[in-house]
C-alpha positions, 0 to 999 in steps of 0.5 A: 833732310835725312832721318838721322838729322832729325832730333828725337828727344828722350823724355824722362817720366816716373811711374808713380805708385798706383797710377801706372795705367794713367801714366802709360796713357800719358806716354801714348798721348805724348807720342800721338800729339807731339811725336815723342818716341823715346821715354826713360822710366825713372827709378829706383827712388832716391829715398834709398839714399836715406834708408840704405842701399837697396837690395836686389829685389828692388831692381827686380821689381823695377825691371818688372815695372818697366817690362810691363810698360813695354808690354802695354806699348807693343805695336807702337813706335815708342821705345822705353829705356831706364834712368838709373837715378841712384849710382854713387849716392845710392844709400849706405850699405856694407861697402866703403863709404866716401870720405870727404876732404874734411874727414866727414863720411858721406854715408849715402855714397859708396866708394867706386874702388870698393870691388864688392860695391862694383860687383853688386851695383853692376849686377843690379844694373844687369838685373834690370837689363836682363828683364827689360832690354831697354834701348838706353840706360841713363845714369844719374849725375851723382856719378862723381866724387865731388873732388875725391874720396879720401878713404883708405882705398884711395889713399893707398892707391894714390901712394902707389902712383906717387911712391909715397903715402900721404894722409888726408890731412897732408893732401889738404895742406899740399893742395892749398899750395901753389907750387909745381909739386902741388899742381902735379899731385893734384893732377895725379889725384884727379886722375885717380878719381877719374880712373876709379869712376871709369873702373866702375863704369867698365864693370857695369859695361862688362856685366851688361855685355854678357846679357845685351851688348847692344844696350847703350849706357849714357853718362849724365855729366856732373858739374863736378866732372872736372874736379875729378880728373875731367872724367867725362871722356873716360867714363863715357868710353867705359860705359860705351864699350863697343856701342857709340859713346853717348853722354848728356852734357850739363847746360841748364839753370835750375829754379831760374828764368834769368835770361842773363845767365843763358850764355854762361849756362850754355857754354859747357855744351859748346866746350864739350862739343869742341873738346870731346871726340867727334864720334860721341853723341852729345845730348843736351840737358834740356832741364826745366827743374822743377819742371813748371813755368813758375821757375823756368819759362818755355822761352828760356828752355827754347833759348837754351835748346836753340843755342845747344843745337847751334853749338852742334849737339845731337839731341835733347834729354827733354824734361817736359814732365813733373815727377808726380802722379799727373806728370803732364800737368805742365803743358808749356814745354811740350807746346814750345817743342811742338812750335819749335821742332821744325826750326830745331831740325833745320838749325841742326841740319844747317850747322852740321857742316859748320864750326862755331867762330868768334873770340876764343874763351881760353880755359883748361878744365876747372878754370873760369869762363867769366869772359862769357858773361861779357861777350855773351851780353855785348853781341860779340860771338865767342867759341872755345877752340880755334879763335884767333883772339884769346880772351883770358881771365885770371885763374888759368894763369896758374895752370900754364907753365912758362913755355905755354905762357910765352907761346900765348903771348906771341899771339893775340890776347885780351887779359883781365886784371887778375890774369895780368897781375899773375903774369907780372908776378911770374915775370912777364910784364915786359911781354904784356906792356904793363905792371899790375898791382893792388890799388893804392888808397886815394883821397878821392875814389875813381868815379869814372873811366874815361877814353883818352882819345875818343876821336880814335874810336868811332861809334862811341858816344860817351867819353866817360863811363861810370866806375862805382866798383869802389862803392858797390863792391867794397868787399873786394879791393881787387875787383879792379887793379892799378896798372902802370903802362910800360914804354910802348904801351898805349893807354886807351882809357884811364880812371878819373876822379870827379874833377876829371883828374887821372889816376892810372890806366884802365885799358891798354894795348901793346905790341910786344917783341914777338909781334904779339898783340896784347890788351889788358883791362883793369877789371877782375872778371873772377869777381862775380859782381864785376862780371855780372853787375858792373856798370863799368863793363856793361854800358854802350861805350864799353860795348863798342870799345871791347869790339874795337879792341878785339878787332885790333887784336885780331887785325881783322873785323869780327864776322858779326857784331850786334850794334847798339842793342844791349844784352844780346847773345850772338852765336856765329857758325861759319860753314867749312866751305866758307860760303855761308854763315848761321847767326843765332841772336837771343835777346836777353833784355825785356825790351822788344826791338822792332829791328836791329843792326849787325856789323858784318865783316866785308866778306859777308856784306853782300850776302843773301840774308834769310830768316829761319821761320817756325816751319823750318823754312829759310825765307828772305828777310828785309834788310837795309845795307850801308857799308858793313852795317846791315839792318835786319827788319825783324823783331828781336825780343826776350828769349825768342831767338832769331836765326839768320843765314848769310849766303855769299 
């Protein structure tokens, strides 16, 4: 394994007033004991958001502070960079403030189209770079517009692009519509936000290039990036200039040790790795905020980082410290890293020539990823690009034109109820095999969902499944829909009352005139209760039904599927040579299982199976094989990932 394959985490740390020497000693200790080599000094203080735009002397003083740290570390292998913690939200100055959609003024946020702000901010960044020569400047994730700035500068620029002036009020009215004109205007509005942010980044790059063109500038991707024209790629390129583009992609859950949100939390890093250019260096947001195990365990951070490296990310922005005068009080995260670093490195190396395989959760920027909560708990591997079977939930339908929908329906697609409902409104029921409507009132509610022909579904041990959405989620009548099966459509399950009398279908499958294979479920995955708490979706029978429907859609077996065990997150990497696969399994249940069974595709059934140990070595693992089922005799426990290698 070359040194290029090794991870080299970047560690943020704040130099607290009057504790500079102690914190420098902490940096040295972290380097010697744990091998950390790259640190970012955090500043200036976010207090300026409330006290007003910081003057140039603030940046000079910060530069002097960072330079002093560097001088104290001469002779070591430690690199010092800078985390610029205030960008757009930097404090009120003599610049155009951002105007929100409702007309209120974000006093602390500066408009990136204000050329005076661009120049001042860029010069301030250059001042610090001039003094310190940091190996990296990392820009805070407040680098966004949160849906746009409606100030005169943006409204006038928008008018130039669409050849008509729209007031803020007019834009709000148009954006609420679901018409081709509205979608087109929203797209142009997003592009304007993207371009204004990229313009600010390019201005900073230009100022830095005059001093130290080798300095890398890193964007911390905001969760609002897709609302502002999906700006991640454009801004990252603008910051990069002639250096290699680098971006820290979001993928953590603050104040949370909930294991069940891991698959959804870590989906963005997968999506970015598969959709951003290959030459981009992607850094995972390994953020434990507020940086103590009162809120996030070391095991959850380990699980997120393991998944990030399985998804092909390059490195980690690793938050092991608190921003306090004793930053190293919490030892849990650095000890986790010491225990796991060899395994992280081996995993990163193993997937280097692989691609993430599984069902494709189809999305466009700004649309939902709610299928992740289903596949991510049922042991079904998923990807965000190139999957044979597409999993589609509601809101993306409104962003597809008729030609895109027709092409989609020629393939193999599993729709949730809302997507099928919207497709029906667009006139595509003939190609989905169903007509979907809001539910009619009935005297008895649909207590159950029942499998129509259980003999056709092996490994299903309960014909009936609960359906209490009508009781537990009364606030949304469309938490599940009413389906009418058209000619040629097979009804797999149907809703039943307590007398075992049927209402209407709950799950269907259909082959349309184009040869497309289509499955439709009644449930609305855009409903947060449905996709996280519904006993209609999270049960043993539904786990097995979903697997078998997906395999019918693809007309092939899943490469790997976790049998019987609930709440297991499965990632599958297939080598480009197709001679080995890497499987990462993360238990999301607090129960420990002494062994577990995987159903693998026939091509993997006779493989050599190895387990990645904490020393970074692949060791044989005890298995028992029966047909395509492989019993792995190792433990699966809560947020303690198991990494396996299948070699043909």
